[in-house]
VMD Tcl script that builds the backbone (N, CA, C; Angstrom):
set m [mol new atoms 369]
animate dup $m
set s [atomselect $m all]
$s set {name element resname resid chain x y z} {
  {N N MET 1 A 19.175 -17.111 27.629}
  {CA C MET 1 A 17.837 -16.787 27.733}
  {C C MET 1 A 17.627 -18.127 28.068}
  {N N THR 2 A 16.366 -18.091 28.961}
  {CA C THR 2 A 15.461 -19.457 29.174}
  {C C THR 2 A 14.101 -18.982 28.254}
  {N N GLY 3 A 13.169 -20.219 28.523}
  {CA C GLY 3 A 12.423 -20.309 27.396}
  {C C GLY 3 A 11.160 -19.130 28.198}
  {N N SER 4 A 11.346 -18.604 29.346}
  {CA C SER 4 A 10.334 -17.698 29.961}
  {C C SER 4 A 10.572 -16.530 29.345}
  {N N GLU 5 A 11.845 -16.332 28.876}
  {CA C GLU 5 A 12.176 -14.680 29.233}
  {C C GLU 5 A 11.811 -13.986 27.595}
  {N N LYS 6 A 11.419 -12.972 27.839}
  {CA C LYS 6 A 11.239 -12.112 26.376}
  {C C LYS 6 A 11.719 -11.529 25.543}
  {N N PRO 7 A 12.236 -11.316 24.472}
  {CA C PRO 7 A 13.748 -10.433 23.825}
  {C C PRO 7 A 13.233 -9.045 24.707}
  {N N THR 8 A 13.928 -8.271 24.540}
  {CA C THR 8 A 13.225 -6.536 24.622}
  {C C THR 8 A 14.585 -5.688 24.002}
  {N N GLY 9 A 13.761 -4.671 23.196}
  {CA C GLY 9 A 14.555 -3.352 22.814}
  {C C GLY 9 A 15.492 -3.150 23.665}
  {N N SER 10 A 15.896 -1.640 22.830}
  {CA C SER 10 A 17.220 -1.141 23.667}
  {C C SER 10 A 16.855 -0.151 24.956}
  {N N ARG 11 A 15.636 0.144 25.000}
  {CA C ARG 11 A 14.580 0.670 25.995}
  {C C ARG 11 A 13.881 -0.080 27.084}
  {N N GLY 12 A 13.997 -1.371 26.714}
  {CA C GLY 12 A 13.069 -2.579 27.699}
  {C C GLY 12 A 12.114 -3.355 26.859}
  {N N GLU 13 A 11.480 -2.720 26.271}
  {CA C GLU 13 A 9.906 -2.876 25.228}
  {C C GLU 13 A 10.180 -4.506 24.752}
  {N N GLU 14 A 9.351 -5.214 24.492}
  {CA C GLU 14 A 9.298 -6.289 24.624}
  {C C GLU 14 A 9.448 -6.116 22.705}
  {N N SER 15 A 10.020 -7.232 22.526}
  {CA C SER 15 A 10.188 -7.290 20.673}
  {C C SER 15 A 8.878 -7.762 20.231}
  {N N GLY 16 A 9.125 -7.254 18.755}
  {CA C GLY 16 A 7.400 -7.729 18.337}
  {C C GLY 16 A 6.803 -6.687 18.188}
  {N N LYS 17 A 6.685 -5.458 19.526}
  {CA C LYS 17 A 5.669 -4.698 19.086}
  {C C LYS 17 A 6.511 -3.344 18.186}
  {N N ILE 18 A 5.359 -2.855 17.144}
  {CA C ILE 18 A 5.857 -2.121 15.767}
  {C C ILE 18 A 6.412 -0.914 16.414}
  {N N GLY 19 A 7.529 -0.366 16.140}
  {CA C GLY 19 A 7.901 0.776 16.289}
  {C C GLY 19 A 9.002 1.167 17.898}
  {N N ALA 20 A 8.994 -0.419 18.428}
  {CA C ALA 20 A 9.623 0.158 19.784}
  {C C ALA 20 A 10.598 -0.535 19.558}
  {N N VAL 21 A 11.589 -1.893 19.367}
  {CA C VAL 21 A 12.763 -2.220 18.724}
  {C C VAL 21 A 13.861 -2.110 17.701}
  {N N MET 22 A 12.299 -1.607 16.718}
  {CA C MET 22 A 13.063 -1.269 14.974}
  {C C MET 22 A 13.451 -0.254 14.893}
  {N N THR 23 A 13.080 0.978 15.839}
  {CA C THR 23 A 13.196 2.442 15.050}
  {C C THR 23 A 13.625 2.751 16.979}
  {N N ASN 24 A 13.483 2.422 18.087}
  {CA C ASN 24 A 14.563 3.213 18.913}
  {C C ASN 24 A 13.227 4.513 19.158}
  {N N GLY 25 A 12.398 4.407 18.679}
  {CA C GLY 25 A 11.424 5.624 19.056}
  {C C GLY 25 A 11.841 6.673 17.596}
  {N N ARG 26 A 12.464 6.642 17.039}
  {CA C ARG 26 A 12.854 7.151 15.373}
  {C C ARG 26 A 12.040 6.955 14.526}
  {N N LYS 27 A 11.494 8.274 14.076}
  {CA C LYS 27 A 10.803 8.066 12.976}
  {C C LYS 27 A 11.318 7.955 11.894}
  {N N MET 28 A 11.024 6.850 10.805}
  {CA C MET 28 A 11.802 6.607 9.850}
  {C C MET 28 A 11.000 6.798 8.602}
  {N N ASN 29 A 11.704 6.839 7.498}
  {CA C ASN 29 A 11.313 7.178 6.383}
  {C C ASN 29 A 11.356 5.545 5.494}
  {N N VAL 30 A 10.072 5.458 4.900}
  {CA C VAL 30 A 9.412 3.492 4.466}
  {C C VAL 30 A 9.205 4.255 3.287}
  {N N THR 31 A 9.315 3.507 2.242}
  {CA C THR 31 A 9.124 3.415 1.136}
  {C C THR 31 A 8.084 1.775 0.880}
  {N N VAL 32 A 6.610 1.825 0.979}
  {CA C VAL 32 A 5.922 0.714 0.188}
  {C C VAL 32 A 6.053 0.171 -1.334}
  {N N LEU 33 A 6.212 -0.867 -1.884}
  {CA C LEU 33 A 6.031 -1.604 -2.741}
  {C C LEU 33 A 5.152 -1.647 -3.369}
  {N N LEU 34 A 3.869 -1.482 -3.766}
  {CA C LEU 34 A 2.936 -1.980 -4.108}
  {C C LEU 34 A 2.534 -1.985 -5.847}
  {N N GLY 35 A 1.228 -2.479 -6.020}
  {CA C GLY 35 A 0.769 -2.043 -7.464}
  {C C GLY 35 A 1.179 -3.790 -8.213}
  {N N GLY 36 A 2.584 -3.417 -9.211}
  {CA C GLY 36 A 3.369 -3.870 -9.850}
  {C C GLY 36 A 2.663 -4.541 -11.138}
  {N N ASP 37 A 3.120 -5.597 -11.818}
  {CA C ASP 37 A 2.220 -5.841 -13.165}
  {C C ASP 37 A 1.507 -7.278 -13.358}
  {N N SER 38 A 1.358 -7.701 -11.905}
  {CA C SER 38 A 0.612 -9.229 -11.712}
  {C C SER 38 A -1.200 -8.561 -12.100}
  {N N PRO 39 A -1.593 -10.046 -11.755}
  {CA C PRO 39 A -2.898 -10.302 -11.770}
  {C C PRO 39 A -3.888 -9.378 -10.375}
  {N N GLU 40 A -2.661 -9.488 -9.773}
  {CA C GLU 40 A -2.954 -9.344 -8.148}
  {C C GLU 40 A -2.904 -8.165 -7.760}
  {N N ARG 41 A -2.959 -7.187 -9.136}
  {CA C ARG 41 A -2.277 -5.497 -8.687}
  {C C ARG 41 A -3.173 -4.616 -7.724}
  {N N ALA 42 A -4.791 -5.087 -7.808}
  {CA C ALA 42 A -6.057 -4.288 -6.914}
  {C C ALA 42 A -5.774 -5.208 -5.647}
  {N N VAL 43 A -5.201 -5.859 -5.483}
  {CA C VAL 43 A -4.972 -6.537 -4.244}
  {C C VAL 43 A -3.697 -5.962 -3.089}
  {N N SER 44 A -2.801 -5.863 -3.923}
  {CA C SER 44 A -1.502 -5.217 -3.654}
  {C C SER 44 A -1.458 -3.623 -3.625}
  {N N LEU 45 A -2.634 -2.991 -4.120}
  {CA C LEU 45 A -2.923 -1.738 -4.556}
  {C C LEU 45 A -3.087 -1.369 -3.023}
  {N N SER 46 A -4.511 -2.216 -2.357}
  {CA C SER 46 A -5.182 -1.915 -1.110}
  {C C SER 46 A -5.042 -2.440 -0.154}
  {N N SER 47 A -3.575 -3.713 -0.224}
  {CA C SER 47 A -3.255 -3.489 1.299}
  {C C SER 47 A -1.979 -2.679 1.106}
  {N N GLY 48 A -1.362 -2.671 0.176}
  {CA C GLY 48 A -0.433 -1.419 0.246}
  {C C GLY 48 A -0.498 0.147 0.549}
  {N N ARG 49 A -2.386 0.161 0.559}
  {CA C ARG 49 A -2.695 1.723 1.104}
  {C C ARG 49 A -2.831 1.709 2.682}
  {N N GLY 50 A -3.739 0.170 2.725}
  {CA C GLY 50 A -3.591 0.245 4.525}
  {C C GLY 50 A -2.493 -0.139 5.398}
  {N N ILE 51 A -0.956 -0.056 4.235}
  {CA C ILE 51 A 0.250 -0.175 5.312}
  {C C ILE 51 A 0.321 1.130 5.181}
  {N N ILE 52 A 0.328 1.789 4.174}
  {CA C ILE 52 A 0.927 3.415 4.043}
  {C C ILE 52 A -0.162 3.695 5.328}
  {N N GLU 53 A -1.249 3.759 5.442}
  {CA C GLU 53 A -2.165 4.472 6.470}
  {C C GLU 53 A -1.704 4.307 7.692}
  {N N ALA 54 A -1.601 3.115 8.399}
  {CA C ALA 54 A -0.965 2.363 9.712}
  {C C ALA 54 A 0.599 2.974 10.023}
  {N N LEU 55 A 1.360 3.333 8.637}
  {CA C LEU 55 A 2.398 3.839 9.384}
  {C C LEU 55 A 3.002 5.319 9.569}
  {N N ARG 56 A 1.830 6.037 8.577}
  {CA C ARG 56 A 1.240 7.324 8.932}
  {C C ARG 56 A 0.853 7.635 9.828}
  {N N ARG 57 A -0.115 6.656 11.091}
  {CA C ARG 57 A -0.903 7.097 12.215}
  {C C ARG 57 A 0.376 6.639 13.122}
  {N N ARG 58 A 1.815 6.141 12.305}
  {CA C ARG 58 A 2.840 6.354 13.599}
  {C C ARG 58 A 3.728 7.570 13.380}
  {N N ASN 59 A 3.488 8.310 12.526}
  {CA C ASN 59 A 3.779 9.092 12.394}
  {C C ASN 59 A 5.305 9.291 11.564}
  {N N HIS 60 A 5.181 8.158 10.686}
  {CA C HIS 60 A 6.845 7.856 9.965}
  {C C HIS 60 A 6.334 8.761 8.783}
  {N N ARG 61 A 7.815 9.138 7.855}
  {CA C ARG 61 A 7.538 9.656 7.119}
  {C C ARG 61 A 7.354 8.286 5.584}
  {N N VAL 62 A 6.301 8.202 4.550}
  {CA C VAL 62 A 6.033 7.147 3.909}
  {C C VAL 62 A 5.721 7.214 2.580}
  {N N PHE 63 A 6.039 6.496 1.793}
  {CA C PHE 63 A 6.202 6.912 0.349}
  {C C PHE 63 A 5.666 5.355 -0.351}
  {N N SER 64 A 5.063 5.708 -1.688}
  {CA C SER 64 A 4.409 4.648 -2.000}
  {C C SER 64 A 5.358 4.776 -3.893}
  {N N LEU 65 A 5.875 3.751 -3.457}
  {CA C LEU 65 A 6.500 2.848 -4.985}
  {C C LEU 65 A 5.867 1.811 -5.960}
  {N N ASP 66 A 5.522 2.242 -6.952}
  {CA C ASP 66 A 4.820 0.841 -7.789}
  {C C ASP 66 A 5.810 0.720 -9.227}
  {N N PRO 67 A 6.324 -0.069 -9.010}
  {CA C PRO 67 A 7.211 -0.780 -10.361}
  {C C PRO 67 A 7.084 -0.953 -11.361}
  {N N ALA 68 A 5.412 -0.459 -11.429}
  {CA C ALA 68 A 4.787 -1.085 -12.730}
  {C C ALA 68 A 4.589 0.012 -13.646}
  {N N VAL 69 A 4.971 1.126 -13.392}
  {CA C VAL 69 A 4.838 2.844 -13.302}
  {C C VAL 69 A 6.048 3.096 -13.657}
  {N N PRO 70 A 6.050 4.331 -14.742}
  {CA C PRO 70 A 7.509 4.921 -14.548}
  {C C PRO 70 A 7.868 5.844 -13.709}
  {N N VAL 71 A 9.213 6.343 -13.568}
  {CA C VAL 71 A 9.201 6.792 -12.072}
  {C C VAL 71 A 8.742 8.161 -12.057}
  {N N GLU 72 A 8.507 8.661 -13.688}
  {CA C GLU 72 A 8.196 10.410 -13.381}
  {C C GLU 72 A 7.040 10.966 -13.318}
  {N N GLU 73 A 5.920 9.220 -13.338}
  {CA C GLU 73 A 4.131 8.978 -13.669}
  {C C GLU 73 A 3.718 8.449 -11.652}
  {N N GLN 74 A 4.930 8.727 -10.820}
  {CA C GLN 74 A 4.689 7.779 -9.380}
  {C C GLN 74 A 3.573 9.120 -9.096}
  {N N ARG 75 A 2.370 8.135 -8.791}
  {CA C ARG 75 A 1.442 9.113 -7.464}
  {C C ARG 75 A 1.054 7.943 -6.458}
  {N N GLU 76 A 0.584 8.378 -5.350}
  {CA C GLU 76 A 0.036 7.964 -4.522}
  {C C GLU 76 A -1.460 7.043 -4.840}
  {N N PRO 77 A -1.415 5.850 -4.434}
  {CA C PRO 77 A -2.620 5.252 -5.359}
  {C C PRO 77 A -4.300 5.912 -4.359}
  {N N ASP 78 A -4.887 6.000 -4.973}
  {CA C ASP 78 A -6.449 6.583 -4.994}
  {C C ASP 78 A -7.045 5.549 -4.395}
  {N N ILE 79 A -7.729 5.004 -3.044}
  {CA C ILE 79 A -8.351 4.183 -2.676}
  {C C ILE 79 A -9.628 3.973 -3.002}
  {N N THR 80 A -10.358 5.381 -3.938}
  {CA C THR 80 A -11.311 5.009 -4.179}
  {C C THR 80 A -11.340 4.567 -6.296}
  {N N SER 81 A -10.238 4.468 -6.607}
  {CA C SER 81 A -9.728 3.724 -7.970}
  {C C SER 81 A -9.402 2.884 -8.034}
  {N N ILE 82 A -9.002 1.962 -6.510}
  {CA C ILE 82 A -8.471 0.406 -6.827}
  {C C ILE 82 A -9.756 -0.291 -7.058}
  {N N GLY 83 A -8.912 -1.288 -7.938}
  {CA C GLY 83 A -10.144 -2.195 -8.962}
  {C C GLY 83 A -10.817 -1.617 -9.501}
  {N N ARG 84 A -10.769 -0.642 -10.333}
  {CA C ARG 84 A -11.549 -0.163 -11.399}
  {C C ARG 84 A -11.262 -0.740 -12.452}
  {N N GLU 85 A -10.110 -0.943 -12.905}
  {CA C GLU 85 A -9.405 -1.788 -13.930}
  {C C GLU 85 A -9.092 -2.989 -14.197}
  {N N PRO 86 A -10.233 -4.064 -14.858}
  {CA C PRO 86 A -9.312 -5.496 -14.344}
  {C C PRO 86 A -8.077 -5.810 -14.361}
  {N N PRO 87 A -7.443 -7.119 -14.111}
  {CA C PRO 87 A -6.784 -6.995 -13.793}
  {C C PRO 87 A -5.982 -7.186 -14.915}
  {N N GLY 88 A -5.110 -7.134 -15.367}
  {CA C GLY 88 A -3.647 -7.189 -16.338}
  {C C GLY 88 A -3.421 -5.749 -17.411}
  {N N ARG 89 A -4.680 -4.909 -17.182}
  {CA C ARG 89 A -4.537 -3.764 -18.014}
  {C C ARG 89 A -3.358 -2.832 -17.963}
  {N N ILE 90 A -2.628 -3.123 -17.225}
  {CA C ILE 90 A -1.620 -2.254 -16.854}
  {C C ILE 90 A -0.230 -2.911 -17.984}
  {N N SER 91 A 0.083 -1.653 -18.449}
  {CA C SER 91 A 1.053 -2.092 -19.733}
  {C C SER 91 A 2.445 -2.467 -19.140}
  {N N LYS 92 A 3.144 -3.108 -20.003}
  {CA C LYS 92 A 4.265 -3.732 -18.994}
  {C C LYS 92 A 5.251 -2.427 -19.343}
  {N N LEU 93 A 6.751 -2.134 -18.838}
  {CA C LEU 93 A 7.027 -0.663 -19.036}
  {C C LEU 93 A 8.271 -1.589 -20.011}
  {N N PRO 94 A 8.732 -0.646 -21.013}
  {CA C PRO 94 A 9.710 -0.920 -22.008}
  {C C PRO 94 A 11.215 -1.186 -20.894}
  {N N GLY 95 A 11.769 -2.177 -21.376}
  {CA C GLY 95 A 13.309 -2.509 -21.127}
  {C C GLY 95 A 14.215 -1.740 -20.349}
  {N N ALA 96 A 14.597 -0.491 -20.786}
  {CA C ALA 96 A 15.523 0.362 -19.979}
  {C C ALA 96 A 14.614 0.919 -18.546}
  {N N LYS 97 A 13.152 1.084 -18.771}
  {CA C LYS 97 A 12.531 1.349 -17.793}
  {C C LYS 97 A 11.550 0.887 -16.662}
  {N N ILE 98 A 12.688 -1.237 -16.905}
  {CA C ILE 98 A 12.217 -1.873 -16.080}
  {C C ILE 98 A 12.313 -2.012 -14.885}
  {N N PHE 99 A 14.141 -1.084 -14.175}
  {CA C PHE 99 A 14.375 -1.089 -13.306}
  {C C PHE 99 A 14.414 0.469 -12.456}
  {N N GLU 100 A 13.975 0.991 -13.706}
  {CA C GLU 100 A 14.675 2.200 -12.987}
  {C C GLU 100 A 13.842 2.663 -11.821}
  {N N TRP 101 A 12.997 2.068 -10.791}
  {CA C TRP 101 A 12.811 2.580 -9.835}
  {C C TRP 101 A 13.258 1.875 -8.700}
  {N N LEU 102 A 14.362 1.236 -9.130}
  {CA C LEU 102 A 15.543 1.095 -7.930}
  {C C LEU 102 A 16.452 2.485 -7.570}
  {N N SER 103 A 16.694 3.043 -8.512}
  {CA C SER 103 A 17.451 4.226 -8.105}
  {C C SER 103 A 16.485 5.539 -8.090}
  {N N SER 104 A 15.608 5.351 -7.639}
  {CA C SER 104 A 14.736 6.719 -7.223}
  {C C SER 104 A 15.016 7.453 -5.966}
  {N N ARG 105 A 13.990 8.206 -5.644}
  {CA C ARG 105 A 14.414 8.947 -4.156}
  {C C ARG 105 A 13.948 8.170 -3.564}
  {N N GLN 106 A 12.134 8.010 -3.822}
  {CA C GLN 106 A 11.350 6.662 -2.996}
  {C C GLN 106 A 12.416 5.904 -2.220}
  {N N ILE 107 A 13.498 5.195 -3.085}
  {CA C ILE 107 A 14.092 3.827 -2.923}
  {C C ILE 107 A 15.470 4.551 -1.967}
  {N N LEU 108 A 16.331 5.103 -2.515}
  {CA C LEU 108 A 17.613 5.929 -2.113}
  {C C LEU 108 A 17.179 6.497 -0.382}
  {N N ASP 109 A 16.164 7.141 -0.629}
  {CA C ASP 109 A 16.152 8.146 0.889}
  {C C ASP 109 A 15.462 7.081 1.838}
  {N N ALA 110 A 15.023 5.714 1.496}
  {CA C ALA 110 A 14.170 4.894 2.657}
  {C C ALA 110 A 14.811 4.134 3.502}
  {N N ASP 111 A 14.757 4.766 4.739}
  {CA C ASP 111 A 15.462 3.709 5.462}
  {C C ASP 111 A 14.863 2.381 5.719}
  {N N VAL 112 A 14.194 1.791 5.391}
  {CA C VAL 112 A 13.282 0.421 5.206}
  {C C VAL 112 A 12.462 0.457 3.452}
  {N N VAL 113 A 12.202 -0.937 3.067}
  {CA C VAL 113 A 11.517 -0.716 2.137}
  {C C VAL 113 A 10.450 -2.059 2.195}
  {N N PHE 114 A 8.993 -1.810 2.279}
  {CA C PHE 114 A 8.052 -2.596 2.410}
  {C C PHE 114 A 7.417 -3.361 1.762}
  {N N ILE 115 A 7.311 -4.891 1.284}
  {CA C ILE 115 A 7.385 -5.601 0.232}
  {C C ILE 115 A 5.387 -5.318 0.068}
  {N N ALA 116 A 4.500 -4.895 -0.575}
  {CA C ALA 116 A 3.229 -5.423 -0.561}
  {C C ALA 116 A 2.804 -5.513 -2.122}
  {N N LEU 117 A 3.969 -6.381 -2.555}
  {CA C LEU 117 A 3.542 -6.576 -4.212}
  {C C LEU 117 A 2.947 -8.086 -3.797}
  {N N HIS 118 A 1.851 -8.376 -4.615}
  {CA C HIS 118 A 1.200 -9.345 -4.961}
  {C C HIS 118 A 1.182 -10.272 -5.703}
  {N N GLY 119 A 1.615 -11.649 -5.963}
  {CA C GLY 119 A 1.128 -12.408 -6.988}
  {C C GLY 119 A 2.298 -12.403 -7.965}
  {N N GLY 120 A 3.161 -12.619 -8.912}
  {CA C GLY 120 A 4.505 -12.465 -10.100}
  {C C GLY 120 A 5.732 -12.817 -9.481}
  {N N ALA 121 A 6.419 -11.485 -10.210}
  {CA C ALA 121 A 7.238 -11.508 -9.417}
  {C C ALA 121 A 7.571 -10.403 -8.154}
  {N N GLY 122 A 6.334 -9.754 -7.919}
  {CA C GLY 122 A 6.083 -9.542 -6.166}
  {C C GLY 122 A 6.535 -11.169 -5.188}
  {N N GLU 123 A 5.781 -11.894 -5.183}
  {CA C GLU 123 A 6.076 -13.226 -4.271}
  {C C GLU 123 A 7.388 -14.113 -4.874}
}
mol reanalyze $m
mol bondsrecalc $m
mol representation Tube
mol addrep $m
């Protein structure tokens, strides 16, 4: 390939176009990791919510997953409540629950996981 050529997807699309190369037109199951227990939790929730909305506009099936919240209490972040609590207000999960989310349906059923965690272990 010369420097002037652009890589293309299987249908001839230019690489870099969202959905063209990675999915070949197929709708994907995407899990967005957001929130977390770092001081940047609110930023992560906000950016994660934006990612969820953008992916849904492209008709992908999207789930959210907050590794700082027990699996049984997972829910999609409410955009109006983001930033209401001061950073650091979320409690640390007890030992056995810390990595429980790794075997959750949101992870096991995902074609891809988009990491939108900020600060701490998320980075």
